[in-house]
C-alpha positions, 0 to 999 in steps of 0.5 A, spaced: 499 499 499 502 506 498 502 512 502 501 519 499 506 524 500 503 527 506 502 520 509 509 519 508 512 525 511 506 523 518 511 517 518 517 520 517 515 525 523 512 519 527 518 515 526 522 521 529 518 521 535 519 514 536 527 515 535 527 520 540 522 517 545 527 511 544 533 516 546 529 518 552 529 511 554 536 509 553 537 516 558 533 512 563 537 506 563 544 511 563 541 515 569 540 508 573 547 505 571 551 512 573 546 512 580 547 505 581 553 501 579 552 494 576 556 488 574 557 486 566 551 481 566 546 485 569 548 491 564 548 485 558 541 484 562 538 491 560 541 493 554 537 486 551 531 489 555 533 497 551 533 492 544 527 488 545 523 494 547 526 499 541 524 493 536 517 492 539 516 500 538 519 501 532 515 495 529 508 497 533 510 505 530 511 502 523 505 498 523 501 504 526 502 509 521 506 506 515 501 499 515 507 494 516 511 496 510 518 496 511 521 502 507 529 507 508 525 514 511 521 511 517 528 508 519 532 515 517 526 518 522 527 514 528 535 515 527 535 522 526 529 523 532 534 520 536 540 524 535 536 529 535 534 528 542 540 525 544 544 532 542 539 537 545 535 535 551 539 529 553 543 531 559 537 535 561 533 529 561 538 525 565 540 530 571 532 530 571 531 522 571 538 522 577 534 527 581 527 522 581 531 516 582 535 519 588 528 521 591 526 515 591 532 510 591 536 513 597 531 513 601 529 506 600 536 504 601 536 507 608 530 504 609 533 497 607 538 498 612 534 500 617 530 494 616 535 489 616 538 492 622 532 491 625 531 483 623 538 482 625 536 485 632 531 481 633 534 475 630 540 476 635 534 476 641 531 470 638 537 466 639 539 469 646 532 467 648 533 460 645 540 459 649 537 461 655 531 456 655 536 451 652 540 453 658 534 453 663 533 446 660 540 444 661 539 447 668 532 443 670 536 437 668 542 438 671 538 440 678 534 435 677 541 430 676 543 433 682 537 431 687 538 425 684 545 425 686 544 427 693 538 422 693 543 416 692 548 419 696 544 420 702 541 412 700 548 410 699 551 413 706 544 409 709 547 403 706 553 404 708 552 405 715 546 399 716 552 395 713 557 397 718 552 395 723 552 389 721 
């Protein structure tokens, strides 16, 4: 299906907008990487996620505005949109995203530390209580054994006295 000149212009501009959206999406990943250090595997997973999302977005966009026909101008529009985005407002968007992420991330990080301390404290108290209970049972058993030993000693000394008498 051939598009009119205005349809092609619309597809080009929509693709340029899609490229700019992909640039913004990429900036979100860049901001996260600046804020939180990642290992190589996590970076690779994020890159794969980005490219899967980019592919799905461009496919959806081409289906929507170009009726699924693969042409050169939508790809050129997407590349141009991404480049214009990256050259103009990318740094500002990264700064804003970092500010928002810090407002979310650092309080969560502090809450996580506080929660870890609380859990550690509760574990310590439970361990201490359990040890006291075990020691208490041991003490009770030792006390019982001591009482049995005293009883045996008394009984033994009574037998010894009787044996001496006879």
